[in-house]
C-alpha positions in Angstrom: -2.2 23.0 -21.5 1.8 23.0 -23.0 4.5 21.3 -20.7 5.8 25.1 -20.3 2.6 26.3 -18.2 3.4 24.1 -15.7 6.1 24.0 -12.9 6.9 21.8 -10.3 8.3 22.5 -6.7 10.4 20.8 -4.2 8.9 19.9 -0.5 5.6 21.3 -1.0 3.1 22.6 1.9 1.2 19.8 3.1 -2.0 22.2 2.8 -1.4 22.2 -0.9 -0.5 18.8 -1.2 -3.4 17.9 0.2 -5.7 19.7 -2.1 -4.1 17.3 -4.7 -5.0 13.9 -2.9 -8.2 15.0 -2.3 -9.4 16.6 -5.5 -8.7 12.9 -6.9 -11.4 10.8 -5.1 -9.6 7.9 -5.5 -7.7 6.6 -2.4 -4.1 6.8 -2.4 -2.3 5.8 0.9 1.4 5.5 -0.1 1.3 9.5 -2.0 0.0 10.7 1.3 2.0 12.8 3.3 1.4 10.7 6.2 3.0 7.6 4.3 6.0 9.2 3.9 6.8 10.1 6.7 5.7 6.3 8.2 8.8 5.4 6.3 11.0 7.6 8.0 9.8 7.0 11.1 10.1 3.2 10.8 14.0 3.5 8.9 16.4 4.8 10.1 18.4 7.5 7.5 15.2 7.2 5.2 14.4 10.8 3.1 11.5 11.6 1.5 11.4 13.0 -2.2 8.0 15.0 -3.0 7.2 17.3 -5.8 4.7 18.9 -6.4 2.9 20.1 -10.1 1.0 23.9 -10.5 -0.7 25.4 -12.9 -0.9 28.6 -12.7 -0.3 28.7 -9.4 -3.6 25.6 -8.9 -1.6 21.9 -7.8 -2.7 19.4 -10.3 0.1 16.8 -9.4 2.5 15.0 -7.2 4.8 12.3 -6.5 6.6 11.1 -3.5 9.1 8.6 -3.0 11.3 7.3 -0.5 15.0 6.3 -0.1 17.9 5.4 1.7 21.2 7.7 2.1 23.8 6.0 2.4 27.2 7.1 1.8 26.4 10.3 0.5 24.4 8.7 -2.0 20.8 7.1 -2.7 20.6 3.6 -3.8 16.7 3.1 -4.7 14.4 5.4 -4.9 11.0 4.4 -4.4 7.4 5.9 -5.7 4.7 3.7 -4.9 3.8 0.0 -4.0 1.0 -2.1 -2.9 -1.5 0.4 -1.4 -1.6 3.2 -4.1 0.6 4.9 -6.9 2.0 7.8 -8.5 2.7 10.1 -10.0 -1.0 11.3 -9.1 -2.5 13.8 -11.2 -6.2 15.8 -10.8 -6.1 16.5 -15.1 -7.6 13.5 -17.8 -6.7 12.4 -21.3 -3.8 14.0 -22.3 -3.5 17.1 -19.7 -2.9 13.7 -17.0 -0.3 12.5 -19.4 1.5 16.4 -19.8 1.3 16.2 -15.9 2.8 12.9 -14.9 5.8 13.4 -18.1 6.6 16.4 -16.5 6.5 15.0 -12.4 8.3 11.8 -14.0 11.5 14.0 -15.8 11.9 16.4 -12.8 12.1 13.6 -10.4 14.7 12.5 -12.7 16.9 16.0 -12.5 16.2 15.8 -8.1 17.2 12.6 -7.6 20.4 13.3 -9.7 21.0 16.3 -7.9 20.4 13.7 -4.0 22.5 11.2 -6.0 20.1 8.8 -6.1 21.6 6.0 -7.9 18.5 4.3 -9.2 14.4 4.4 -9.5 11.5 2.1 -9.3 8.0 3.3 -10.3 4.8 1.1 -9.6 1.9 2.1 -11.5 -1.5 0.4 -12.3 -1.8 -0.9 -15.8 -5.3 0.4 -16.1 -4.3 3.8 -15.8 -2.4 3.5 -19.4 0.6 6.3 -20.7 3.1 3.4 -20.3 4.5 4.4 -23.1 5.8 7.5 -21.1 7.5 4.7 -19.1 9.4 3.4 -21.8 10.4 7.1 -24.0 11.4 8.4 -20.5 13.7 4.8 -20.3 11.8 2.7 -17.7 11.6 -0.9 -17.6 8.9 -3.4 -16.5 10.5 -5.5 -14.1 7.8 -7.3 -12.6 4.3 -7.6 -12.4 1.9 -8.3 -9.3 -1.4 -8.2 -8.4 -4.0 -6.4 -5.9 -6.9 -7.3 -4.7 -9.9 -5.2 -3.9 -13.4 -5.2 -3.2 -16.5 -2.6 -4.4 -18.4 -1.1 -1.4 -21.0 0.5 -3.5 -24.6 0.2 -3.0 -26.5 -1.1 0.7 -25.0 -4.5 2.8 -27.8 -6.8 1.3 -26.3 -6.0 -2.4 -22.3 -6.5 -0.5 -24.3 -9.9 0.4 -25.6 -11.2 -2.9 -22.1 -10.1 -4.6 -20.3 -12.5 -2.7 -19.5 -16.2 -2.9 -22.3 -18.7 -0.9 -19.4 -20.5 1.0 -18.0 -17.0 2.1 -22.0 -17.0 3.4 -22.0 -20.2 4.9 -18.2 -19.1 6.8 -19.7 -16.2 8.6 -22.9 -17.4 9.2 -20.2 -20.0 11.2 -18.8 -17.8 13.2 -21.9 -16.1 14.4 -23.3 -19.3 15.2 -19.7 -20.4 17.0 -20.4 -17.2 19.3 -17.6 -14.8 17.1 -17.8 -10.9 17.6 -16.5 -8.2 16.4 -15.9 -4.9 17.5 -13.7 -2.0 16.3 -11.0 -1.2 18.5 -9.3 2.4 19.1 -7.6 1.9 22.2 -3.6 1.4 23.1 -4.7 -1.8 24.5 -6.3 -3.2 21.2 -3.8 -2.1 19.3 -1.2 -4.7 21.3 -3.8 -7.1 21.2 -3.5 -7.0 17.6 0.6 -7.0 17.5 0.9 -10.2 19.2 -1.8 -11.9 16.7 0.4 -9.8 13.4 3.1 -11.7 15.0 2.3 -15.5 15.8 0.6 -15.6 11.4 4.1 -14.2 10.5 5.6 -16.7 12.6 3.7 -19.6 11.6 3.2 -18.0 7.9 6.8 -16.8 7.9 6.4 -13.4 6.7 7.3 -10.3 7.4 5.4 -8.1 9.6 6.6 -5.2 8.8 6.0 -4.2 12.4 8.4 -0.7 12.4 5.6 0.5 9.7 2.5 -0.5 11.6 3.2 1.1 14.8 4.8 4.0 13.1 1.4 3.7 10.9 -0.7 3.5 13.9 1.3 6.1 16.0 0.6 9.2 13.0 -2.8 7.7 11.8 -4.6 7.0 15.3 -4.8 10.6 16.5 -6.4 12.3 13.2 -9.1 9.2 13.3 -7.8 7.3 10.2 -6.2 3.7 12.1 -8.1 1.8 14.1 -8.1 -2.0 14.9 -11.0 -4.6 13.9 -11.2 -7.3 16.6 -12.6 -10.4 16.5 -13.3 -12.4 19.3 -15.0 -16.2 21.7 -16.2 -15.1 25.0 -14.6 -11.6 25.1 -11.4 -13.3 23.9 -9.4 -11.8 20.7 -8.9 -14.6 18.5 -8.1 -12.4 15.0 -7.8 -9.2 14.0 -7.6 -6.2 11.3 -5.5 -3.2 10.9 -7.5 -0.8 9.1 -6.7 2.6 7.3 -8.8 5.2 4.9 -8.0 7.5 2.8 -10.0 9.2 0.1 -12.5 6.5 -0.8 -10.8 3.2 0.6 -10.7 1.7 3.6 -7.5 -0.5 3.8 -6.8 -3.9 5.4 -3.0 -3.0 6.1 -2.2 -5.8 8.2 -4.4 -8.9 9.8 -3.3 -11.8 12.2 -5.1 -14.6 13.5 -4.5 -17.4 15.8 -4.4 -20.8 14.4 -6.6 -22.4 17.3 -10.0 -20.6 16.4 -10.0 -20.7 13.3 -12.9 -23.6 13.3 -15.0 -20.4 14.2 -14.3 -18.7 11.2 -13.9 -15.7 12.6 -11.7 -14.4 9.9 -14.4 -14.5 7.3 -16.7 -12.7 9.3 -14.1 -10.0 10.7 -14.0 -9.1 6.8 -17.2 -8.9 6.8 -18.0 -6.7 9.7 -14.9 -4.6 8.5 -16.7 -4.1 4.8 -19.8 -3.2 6.1 -18.3 -0.5 8.4 -16.6 1.4 5.6 -20.4 0.9 3.6 -21.5 2.6 6.2 -19.0 5.2 6.6 -19.4 6.1 2.2 -16.2 4.1 2.1 -16.4 3.1 -1.7 -13.4 0.2 -2.5 -11.8 -2.3 0.3 -8.6 -2.8 -0.6 -7.4 -6.5 0.5 -3.1 -5.9 -0.2 -1.8 -8.6 -2.3 -3.6 -11.4 -4.1 -0.7 -12.9 -5.4 -1.4 -16.2 -8.0 -0.2 -19.5 -6.6 1.7 -21.7 -8.6 1.2 -25.2 -9.5 4.8 -26.2 -7.6 2.9 -24.3 -4.3 1.6 -26.1 -1.6 -2.2 -26.0 -0.8 -1.4 -23.3 1.8 -1.6 -20.6 -0.9 -3.8 -21.8 -2.7 -5.6 -21.7 0.1 -5.1 -17.7 0.4 -5.8 -17.8 -3.2 -9.6 -18.8 -3.1 -10.1 -17.3 0.5 -9.9 -13.5 -1.4 -11.0 -14.4 -4.4 -14.6 -15.8 -2.3 -15.4 -12.1 -2.0 -15.9 -11.7 -5.5 -13.8 -8.2 -5.9 -11.4 -7.0 -8.7 -7.8 -8.3 -9.6 -5.8 -5.2 -10.1 -2.5 -5.9 -12.3 0.5 -3.3 -11.2 3.7 -2.9 -13.4 6.8 -2.2 -11.2 9.3 -0.4 -13.5 13.1 0.5 -12.7 14.8 3.4 -15.0 18.6 3.6 -13.3 19.7 7.5 -12.9 24.0 6.7 -12.2 24.3 4.3 -13.9 28.2 4.2 -13.0 27.4 4.1 -9.2 25.0 1.6 -9.8 28.1 -0.7 -11.2 30.1 0.3 -8.4 27.4 0.0 -5.9 27.2 -3.9 -6.9 30.8 -4.3 -6.9 31.0 -3.2 -3.2 28.5 -5.6 -2.2 29.7 -8.5 -3.8 33.1 -7.2 -1.8 31.1 -6.9 1.6 29.4 -9.9 1.6 32.5 -12.1 2.3 32.7 -10.5 4.8 29.1 -10.5 6.3 29.2 -14.2 6.2 32.4 -14.4 8.2 31.4 -12.2 11.3 27.7 -13.2 11.5 
């Protein structure tokens, strides 16, 4: 296959886009049209850039990015992240590399036309082809891990794979009367949001409520979003906001009340979500980021690290790459931000 046989089209139909995602069985939430629409719903002035690669009119690749439009230009074009990556192709080997290059080159042309200053692309180390990014002017600026648990086999297989301490904690939760139910109602979602807010306040992280709410509104009518709630005597104590796409169940957000931790509800909760996914034929449970704690960090960071690793899943290393498309505008925006920042401090 030569590059001349590839045609790249802008803003393709959802049906053609879905062909690529359905052919590529591996879950890739962030390259779905629904995820792009979520970004537009959650953040004002956000726009999407979607490109589809065709070979003889057959879809063979896609790439989706989103960016904020302000004062006539786009500052950051983001492709991929914790929950999926792009460009995504249905081909393998040299043909896969050729399609990925075509999409990245087309992405640059379209981005410049839309006056987008720079792009950030997340790419799994295991996918290879990092030389293509280097040749196109991308530079690696960051690395991070995501954590996935293999759901292949039976529930008993999964049980034997997890750490003995995890099995002990699950049994403890069961003995303490913790139960887990699969919720799909608006009431269940609102109950989960309160747990998420409590966790965010306690651990001082951004709960991205606007994203969670937009994903619920878009995906719950399609059956691709649901809430799993751990309860003690019918009182909610922990919850997981789970999304499904391709072969993967995503733990997109989770929250709990600290007063119930002694009963180990989170261990039983995720165990039950994994079993639900296994029964439905999904192959992976995606648990999000797994940042390796530094020696200087407190015990809570090590606790989260250990808690995830006890599921005996896989760390997947991601590379975040940057390409500046419009250097003159990039310099201008940096100067403008320096001038605006003191004013913001005076008026805040």
